[in-house]
C-alpha positions in Angstrom: 61.2 -78.6 30.9 60.7 -79.1 27.1 57.6 -76.9 27.1 59.4 -74.1 29.1 62.2 -74.2 26.7 59.9 -73.8 23.6 57.9 -71.0 25.4 61.2 -69.2 26.1 62.2 -69.6 22.4 58.6 -68.1 21.3 58.2 -71.4 19.3 54.8 -71.7 17.5 51.9 -73.5 19.1 52.2 -76.3 16.7 55.6 -77.1 17.9 54.4 -77.4 21.5 51.5 -79.6 20.4 53.9 -82.1 18.7 55.7 -83.0 22.1 53.4 -85.7 23.4 53.7 -87.6 20.0 57.5 -87.5 20.2 57.4 -88.6 23.8 55.2 -91.6 22.8 57.8 -92.6 20.1 60.5 -92.6 22.5 58.7 -94.9 24.9 57.7 -92.5 27.8 55.8 -93.8 30.6 52.3 -93.4 31.5 52.9 -90.9 34.3 55.4 -88.9 32.3 53.0 -88.8 29.3 50.2 -87.4 31.5 52.5 -84.8 33.0 53.6 -83.8 29.6 50.0 -83.4 28.4 49.3 -81.1 31.3 52.4 -79.0 30.6 51.4 -78.9 26.9 48.0 -77.5 27.7 49.4 -74.9 30.0 51.8 -73.9 27.4 49.2 -73.6 24.7 47.2 -71.3 27.1 50.3 -69.1 27.5 50.8 -69.0 23.8 47.2 -67.9 23.4 47.5 -65.1 26.0 50.6 -63.9 24.4 49.0 -63.8 20.8 45.9 -61.9 22.4 48.4 -59.3 23.9 50.1 -59.1 20.6 46.8 -58.5 18.8 45.8 -55.9 21.3 49.3 -54.3 21.0 48.9 -54.3 17.1 45.4 -52.8 17.4 46.4 -50.0 19.8 49.5 -49.3 17.5 47.1 -49.2 14.4 44.7 -46.9 16.4 47.7 -44.5 17.1 48.7 -44.6 13.6 45.2 -43.8 12.7 45.1 -40.9 15.1 48.3 -39.5 13.7 46.7 -39.8 10.1 43.6 -38.1 11.2 45.5 -35.0 12.1 46.8 -34.4 8.6 43.6 -33.9 6.4 42.0 -30.4 6.4 38.8 -31.4 4.7 35.9 -33.6 5.8 36.1 -36.0 2.8 39.8 -36.5 3.4 39.2 -37.4 7.0 36.3 -39.8 6.0 38.6 -41.4 3.5 41.2 -42.1 6.0 38.6 -43.5 8.5 37.2 -46.0 6.1 40.6 -47.3 4.8 41.9 -47.6 8.5 38.7 -49.5 9.5 39.3 -52.0 6.7 42.8 -52.6 7.6 42.1 -53.0 11.3 39.5 -55.6 11.0 40.7 -57.1 7.7 37.2 -56.4 6.4 36.2 -56.4 2.8 34.3 -53.0 2.9 33.8 -49.9 5.1 31.7 -46.8 4.8 30.4 -43.8 6.7 26.9 -42.4 6.8 26.0 -38.8 8.0 22.6 -37.3 9.2 20.5 -35.9 6.3 18.7 -32.6 6.0 15.5 -34.0 7.2 15.2 -35.4 10.9 15.5 -39.3 11.1 17.3 -39.6 7.7 20.9 -40.1 7.0 23.1 -40.8 3.8 26.3 -42.6 2.8 29.0 -40.0 2.5 32.1 -42.1 2.0 32.9 -45.8 1.1 36.1 -47.9 0.7 36.3 -51.4 -0.8 32.9 -51.2 -2.6 32.5 -52.8 -6.0 29.3 -51.0 -7.1 28.0 -47.4 -7.3 24.8 -48.1 -5.3 26.1 -47.2 -1.8 27.7 -43.8 -2.0 24.6 -41.2 -1.6 22.3 -44.0 -0.4 19.4 -42.6 1.8 18.8 -44.4 4.9 15.4 -44.0 6.5 14.7 -43.7 10.2 15.1 -46.9 12.1 16.3 -48.9 9.3 19.6 -51.0 9.3 22.1 -51.1 12.1 23.5 -47.5 11.9 20.3 -45.7 13.4 20.4 -48.2 16.3 24.2 -47.6 17.0 23.8 -43.8 16.8 20.6 -43.7 19.0 22.2 -45.8 21.6 25.9 -44.8 21.2 26.8 -48.4 21.2 28.1 -50.8 18.6 25.7 -53.1 16.7 26.8 -56.1 14.7 25.4 -59.2 13.0 27.2 -62.3 11.4 24.8 -62.5 8.5 22.8 -59.3 7.7 20.2 -60.6 5.3 19.0 -63.5 7.4 19.0 -61.7 10.6 15.4 -60.9 11.5 16.2 -58.7 14.6 17.2 -55.9 12.1 14.5 -53.7 10.3 15.2 -54.2 6.7 14.5 -51.9 3.8 14.7 -52.7 0.0 17.2 -49.9 -0.6 19.7 -51.2 1.9 19.1 -55.0 1.2 19.7 -54.2 -2.6 23.1 -52.6 -1.7 24.1 -55.7 0.5 23.2 -58.0 -2.1 24.9 -56.0 -4.9 28.2 -55.9 -2.7 27.5 -59.7 -1.7 28.0 -58.6 1.9 27.2 -61.0 5.0 28.8 -59.9 8.3 28.2 -56.2 9.2 29.1 -54.0 12.2 28.2 -50.3 12.8 29.7 -48.0 15.5 28.8 -44.4 16.2 31.0 -41.6 15.2 30.9 -39.9 18.7 32.5 -37.5 20.9 31.1 -37.4 24.4 27.3 -37.4 24.3 27.2 -36.1 20.5 27.0 -38.3 17.5 28.1 -37.3 14.1 27.1 -40.3 12.0 28.0 -44.1 11.8 31.0 -46.1 10.7 30.2 -49.5 9.0 32.5 -52.4 8.4 31.4 -55.5 6.4 32.7 -58.8 5.3 31.6 -60.9 2.4 31.7 -64.0 4.6 29.7 -65.0 7.7 31.8 -63.7 10.5 31.4 -63.6 14.4 33.0 -60.4 15.4 35.3 -60.9 18.5 35.0 -58.5 21.6 38.5 -57.2 20.9 37.4 -56.3 17.3 34.1 -54.7 18.5 36.3 -52.7 21.2 38.7 -51.6 18.6 36.0 -50.4 16.1 34.3 -48.5 18.9 37.7 -46.8 19.7 38.0 -46.0 16.0 34.6 -44.4 16.0 35.4 -42.2 18.9 38.6 -41.2 17.2 36.7 -40.5 13.9 34.0 -38.5 15.7 36.7 -36.2 17.4 38.3 -35.8 13.9 35.1 -34.9 12.4 34.4 -32.2 15.0 37.8 -30.9 14.6 37.5 -30.7 10.8 34.1 -29.1 11.1 35.3 -26.5 13.3 38.4 -25.9 11.3 36.0 -25.5 8.1 33.8 -23.1 10.1 36.8 -21.1 11.4 38.2 -20.9 7.7 34.9 -19.7 6.4 34.7 -17.0 9.2 38.2 -16.0 8.3 37.3 -15.7 4.7 34.2 -13.8 5.4 36.2 -11.4 7.6 38.9 -11.0 4.9 36.1 -10.2 2.3 34.6 -7.6 4.7 37.9 -6.0 5.4 38.5 -5.9 1.6 35.1 -4.2 1.2 35.8 -1.8 4.1 39.1 -0.8 2.6 37.4 -0.3 -0.8 34.7 1.7 0.8 37.2 3.9 2.7 39.0 4.6 -0.5 35.9 5.4 -2.4 34.8 7.6 0.4 38.1 9.4 0.5 37.9 9.9 -3.3 34.3 11.2 -3.0 35.3 13.7 -0.4 38.1 15.0 -2.7 35.7 15.2 -5.6 33.1 16.9 -3.4 35.5 19.4 -2.3 36.6 20.1 -5.9 33.1 20.3 -7.2 32.0 22.7 -4.4 35.0 25.0 -5.0 34.3 25.0 -8.7 30.5 25.7 -8.2 31.3 28.6 -5.9 34.1 30.2 -8.0 33.6 29.3 -11.7 31.3 31.3 -13.9 29.9 28.6 -16.0 29.1 24.7 -15.4 31.9 23.3 -17.7 34.4 23.1 -14.8 31.9 21.2 -12.7 31.1 18.8 -15.6 34.7 18.4 -16.6 35.8 17.4 -12.9 32.9 15.1 -12.6 33.5 13.3 -15.9 37.0 12.1 -14.9 35.2 10.0 -12.4 32.1 9.1 -14.0 33.1 7.8 -17.4 33.0 8.6 -21.0 31.0 11.8 -21.0 28.6 14.1 -19.1 25.8 16.4 -20.1 23.9 18.9 -18.1 20.3 19.9 -19.1 18.1 22.7 -17.9 14.6 21.8 -16.6 13.1 22.3 -20.1 15.7 20.1 -21.7 18.0 22.7 -23.0 21.7 21.5 -23.0 23.6 23.7 -20.5 27.0 22.2 -21.0 28.6 19.0 -22.2 31.8 17.1 -21.8 32.6 14.2 -24.3 30.1 12.9 -26.9 26.9 11.6 -25.9 23.6 10.7 -28.0 20.5 12.7 -27.8 19.3 12.5 -24.3 16.2 14.6 -23.9 14.0 11.5 -23.1 16.6 10.4 -20.6 16.5 13.7 -18.8 12.7 13.7 -18.9 12.6 10.2 -17.5 14.9 11.0 -14.6 12.9 14.1 -13.7 9.7 12.1 -13.7 11.0 9.3 -11.7 12.9 11.7 -9.3 15.9 9.3 -9.1 18.7 8.0 -11.1 17.4 5.8 -14.1 18.9 3.9 -16.9 18.1 4.4 -20.6 18.1 2.1 -23.7 21.4 3.7 -24.9 23.2 2.6 -21.8 23.1 6.2 -20.4 22.5 7.1 -16.6 20.5 10.2 -15.7 19.9 11.8 -12.3 17.6 14.9 -11.6 19.2 18.1 -10.4 16.8 19.4 -7.5 16.8 22.1 -4.9 14.1 22.5 -2.3 11.9 20.0 -4.1 12.1 22.0 -7.3 13.6 20.4 -10.4 16.3 22.6 -12.0 17.8 20.2 -14.6 19.2 16.8 -15.2 22.6 15.2 -15.3 23.3 12.5 -18.0 26.5 10.4 -18.3 27.5 7.1 -19.9 29.7 5.3 -17.2 32.7 3.8 -18.7 34.4 0.5 -17.9 36.8 2.1 -15.6 34.1 4.3 -13.9 33.8 4.1 -10.2 31.5 1.5 -8.5 29.4 4.2 -6.8 28.3 6.1 -10.0 24.9 7.2 -8.5 26.6 8.6 -5.4 29.0 10.5 -7.6 26.1 11.7 -9.9 24.3 13.0 -7.0 27.2 14.8 -5.6 27.7 16.5 -9.1 24.1 17.2 -9.1 24.2 19.0 -5.7 27.1 21.1 -7.1 25.3 21.9 -10.4 22.2 23.0 -8.2 24.5 25.4 -6.1 26.0 27.0 -9.2 22.6 27.3 -10.9 21.1 29.0 -7.8 24.2 31.1 -7.4 24.5 32.3 -10.9 20.8 32.7 -11.5 21.1 30.8 -14.7 19.0 32.4 -17.4 17.5 29.2 -18.5 16.3 28.2 -15.0 15.0 31.6 -14.4 13.2 31.7 -17.7 11.7 28.4 -17.0 10.4 29.7 -13.6 8.9 32.8 -15.4 7.1 30.6 -18.0 5.5 28.5 -15.3 4.4 31.7 -13.3 2.8 33.2 -16.4 0.8 30.2 -17.5 -0.3 29.7 -13.8 -1.6 33.4 -13.9 -3.4 32.9 -17.3 -5.2 29.8 -15.9 -6.1 31.2 -12.5 -8.1 34.0 -14.1 -5.9 36.5 -12.3 -7.3 40.2 -11.9 -4.2 41.5 -13.5 -4.8 43.5 -16.7 -4.7 41.4 -19.8 -2.1 44.1 -21.4 0.2 43.3 -18.5 0.0 39.5 -19.0 0.5 40.0 -22.7 3.5 42.3 -22.1 5.0 39.6 -19.7 4.6 37.1 -22.4 6.3 39.3 -25.1 9.3 39.6 -22.7 9.5 35.8 -22.7 9.4 35.6 -26.5 5.5 34.6 -26.6 3.0 36.4 -28.8 -0.5 35.8 -27.2 -2.4 37.8 -29.9 -1.4 34.9 -32.3 -3.8 31.8 -32.2 -3.1 29.4 -29.3 -4.9 26.4 -28.1 -5.1 25.0 -24.4 -4.3 21.1 -24.1 -5.3 19.5 -20.8 -3.8 16.0 -20.0 -5.1 14.0 -17.1 -3.1 11.0 -16.1 -3.3 8.9 -12.9 -3.0 11.0 -9.8 0.5 9.3 -9.1 1.8 10.1 -12.6 1.1 13.9 -12.8 4.7 14.7 -11.9 6.0 12.2 -14.4 3.8 13.4 -17.1 4.9 17.0 -16.5 8.5 15.9 -16.7 7.8 14.1 -20.0 6.3 17.0 -21.5 9.2 19.2 -20.3 10.8 18.9 -23.9 7.6 19.0 -25.9 6.5 22.5 -24.8 9.7 24.2 -25.8 9.9 22.4 -29.1 6.4 23.6 -29.9 7.2 27.0 -28.7 4.5 26.7 -25.9 4.3 26.5 -22.2 3.4 23.5 -19.7 2.6 23.4 -16.0 1.0 21.0 -13.5 -2.2 22.6 -12.6 -5.0 21.2 -10.1 -4.0 17.5 -10.8 -3.6 17.9 -14.6 -0.8 19.0 -17.0 -1.8 22.1 -18.9 -0.1 23.2 -22.2 -0.6 26.4 -24.0 0.6 25.8 -27.5 0.5 28.0 -30.7 -1.9 26.8 -33.4 -5.5 26.7 -34.5 -6.3 22.9 -34.4 -7.2 21.8 -30.8 -7.8 18.2 -31.8 -4.5 17.9 -33.5 -2.6 19.4 -30.5 -4.4 17.0 -28.1 -3.5 14.0 -30.2 0.2 15.2 -30.3 0.2 15.4 -26.5 -1.3 12.0 -26.3 1.1 10.4 -28.5 3.9 11.9 -26.6 2.8 10.5 -23.2 0.9 7.3 -23.8 3.9 5.1 -24.7 5.9 6.4 -21.7 3.2 6.1 -18.9 2.1 2.7 -17.5 -1.3 4.4 -16.6 -3.9 5.6 -19.2 -3.9 9.4 -19.7 -6.9 11.4 -21.3 -6.3 14.6 -23.2 -8.5 17.4 -24.4 -7.9 20.4 -26.3 -9.9 23.7 -26.9 -9.5 27.0 -28.6 -8.1 28.8 -30.5 -7.7 32.0 -28.5 -6.0 35.3 -29.5 -5.7 37.2 -26.3 -4.6 36.7 -22.7 -8.0 37.0 -21.1 -9.6 34.2 -23.2 -7.0 31.6 -21.9 -8.8 31.1 -18.6 -12.2 30.5 -20.5 -10.5 28.2 -23.1 -9.0 26.3 -20.3 -12.4 25.8 -18.6 -13.9 24.7 -22.0 -11.0 22.0 -22.2 -11.8 20.9 -18.7 -15.5 20.3 -19.5 -14.5 18.4 -22.6 -12.1 16.3 -20.6 -14.8 15.6 -17.9 -17.3 14.6 -20.7 -14.9 12.3 -22.3 -14.2 10.4 -18.9 -18.1 10.3 -18.2 -18.5 8.8 -21.5 -15.8 6.1 -21.0 -13.4 7.5 -23.4 -10.5 7.3 -20.9 -7.1 7.1 -22.6 -8.2 9.1 -25.7 -7.9 12.6 -27.0 -10.6 15.0 -28.3 -11.8 18.5 -28.7 -15.2 20.2 -28.4 -15.3 20.5 -32.1 -14.7 16.7 -32.5 -17.6 15.8 -30.1 -20.3 16.9 -32.5 -23.4 18.5 -30.8 -21.8 17.6 -27.4 -19.1 20.2 -28.3 -21.9 22.7 -28.6 -23.1 22.0 -25.0 -19.5 22.1 -23.7 -18.4 25.2 -25.6 -18.3 28.5 -23.5 -19.9 30.8 -26.1 -22.6 28.2 -27.3 -21.9 29.3 -31.0 -24.0 26.8 -33.2 -22.6 28.0 -36.5 -19.4 25.8 -36.6 -21.4 22.8 -35.6 -24.1 23.5 -38.2 -21.5 24.1 -40.9 -19.4 21.0 -40.1 -22.6 18.8 -40.4 -24.9 20.2 -43.2 -22.7 23.1 -44.5 -22.2 21.5 -47.9 -25.9 20.9 -48.3 -26.9 24.5 -47.5 -24.1 25.9 -49.7 -25.4 23.8 -52.5 -29.1 25.0 -52.0 -27.7 28.6 -51.9 -25.6 28.3 -55.1 -28.0 26.2 -57.3 -31.4 27.3 -55.8 -32.2 23.6 -55.0 -34.3 22.1 -52.2 -31.8 19.5 -50.6 -32.4 21.1 -47.2 -36.2 20.9 -47.4 -35.9 17.3 -48.6 -33.8 16.3 -45.6 -36.5 17.8 -43.4 -39.3 15.9 -45.1 -37.4 12.7 -45.1 -36.7 12.7 -41.4 -40.4 14.1 -40.6 -41.9 11.1 -42.5 -39.7 8.5 -40.5 -37.1 8.1 -43.3 -39.6 7.1 -46.0 -38.6 8.4 -49.6 -42.2 7.8 -50.9 -44.0 9.7 -48.1 -41.4 12.5 -48.4 -42.2 12.7 -52.2 -45.9 13.0 -51.3 -45.2 15.7 -48.7 -43.1 17.7 -51.1 -45.4 17.0 -54.1 -42.7 15.7 -56.3 -42.1 12.2 -57.8 -40.3 9.5 -55.6 -37.5 9.2 -58.1 -36.9 12.9 -57.5 -36.5 12.5 -53.8 -34.2 9.4 -54.4 -31.9 11.5 -56.7 -31.8 14.3 -54.1 -30.9 11.8 -51.4 -28.0 10.4 -53.5 -26.8 13.9 -54.0 -26.9 14.6 -50.2 -24.9 11.5 -49.7 -22.3 12.8 -52.1 -22.1 16.2 -50.2 -22.1 15.1 -46.6 -20.8 11.4 -46.9 -22.5 8.0 -47.5 -22.9 7.2 -43.8 -25.2 10.2 -43.1 -28.1 7.9 -42.4 -26.4 5.9 -39.6 -28.1 6.5 -36.3 -25.3 8.6 -34.6 -24.8 10.9 -37.7 -28.5 11.0 -38.4 -29.1 12.5 -35.1 -26.4 15.2 -35.7 -28.0 16.0 -39.1 -31.4 16.4 -37.6 -30.1 18.6 -34.8 -28.1 20.6 -37.2 -31.2 21.1 -39.4 -33.3 22.3 -36.5 -30.5 24.7 -35.2 -30.3 26.2 -38.7 -34.1 26.9 -39.0 -34.0 28.5 -35.6 -31.0 30.6 -36.4 -32.8 31.6 -39.6 -35.9 32.6 -37.8 -33.9 34.6 -35.1 -31.9 36.5 -37.8 -34.7 37.3 -40.2 -35.3 40.7 -38.6 -31.6 41.7 -38.3 -27.9 40.7 -38.7 -26.7 37.7 -37.0 -25.5 38.1 -33.5 -21.7 38.3 -33.1 
């Protein structure tokens, strides 16, 4: 009855255990003492069962609290923080952590930790098969040990063992973070003392692992949903912006088209477009002439040429944007603008809309600059093709375009890489008008007809204009001058022969004229006139002999005929060797000190022979014209 009374009163087990001692002091008999001992044993068993139920109820209550706590966080790190803290409280453990699968198969890493005393565990990489976590995740079952470091059933690694030693851990248990057949990682609890985990503790941790796995799955789904919602929101914003820009473009296109069809000049189109494009807008003709401008922009001829050469919008070093104006594959001009800070995001599309409107107006009004540019191209094509039209008709066409073909002109031919012919032609767009000449793309080359008498200087000018702006080498040849329309064709052929000779000689990327190629120029020249070559090589020597009645020419002949020996040349001339030496010094003063170099010596000998042949042919009459 005493035991039952204490059980009803929920007295502690120690109070029940003290009953036999009290009965013995009061002189209880043997039978009474034995019955009391049995009752005490039964009472202690009931107390133990009651404590177990209370612990299970407390564990379930804690799990319910944990479940409620896991519903609050919205991020994975917050969920893991709740899981590790609750795991420590449920088991009264010293430390808890969570590992997640890594980027490589078979690897994992510690994502969160609670109760740790060092910084070694967070971020720790766990290799395949090491520690308790991999076994728990692979088998979806709890794994535990009372003393980790001495347990030989476990596959140990230095990295994990170093963390266990640094934290002074002994007992360790791992359960999977699972939901159904899927596992998302492992939950660890550890004690710094040797500890044998009870079945109730293992079961509680397993339930916590399932709750945590469900919370991880929920959080990941929420994060994916939130990311998808953000992406949809961003796409919605982009769509709204695109629709607004499209509506503005449609309105601008309508305004530009109306102005292009009704206005008499380009200013209205340029003014309407500049409101959307930025700080200013300039419209160039195909030859670089400025047709109209809104706002203030720097000199833009290179920008216009670059856009026409590229055939698409381009940027310049001055922060300008240029786009070509085309119609039916023909370049009519260029638009150049400087996009301001408040300019529309689709500047290129607005520029192209403006370019279309400008092309419509140029074609509608027959702009004089465009028409004149076409006439220039057609005239030069006729001159280069050797057309059967009378020269007087060609010269009259040239005069109507402001060109005087009776004045000296030179023909310059530039040969870039095949892919760069259009770009080279566009880059020379501004040079030809600046030099008051013509330019056209012809048979894979760019041909210019320029006023002047120095073909070599003109070729160098064109090369200097093109070379810095082309990524491929360009070879340039010049010929002339000519003073009539019919001669342009032959001069062009002579320039082509010079160009082919330069390429054959490996002089790609250079410039020259037949006159600068020495005796090769005589072979390349159309009329084979040797006089300019002879005069350029030994003319000063021949003039000196005629003016002073000396024999420098005969001395040169004797010098070369005797193999370059002054002594034998003196014997052949019947003069003293010192006389030959003085004459050779005088020759060096007249034609240059390097006249005995092999290349120049060859030209001197050829000029001497051509001079003798010319003198023999002209002894009986006047020299041929």
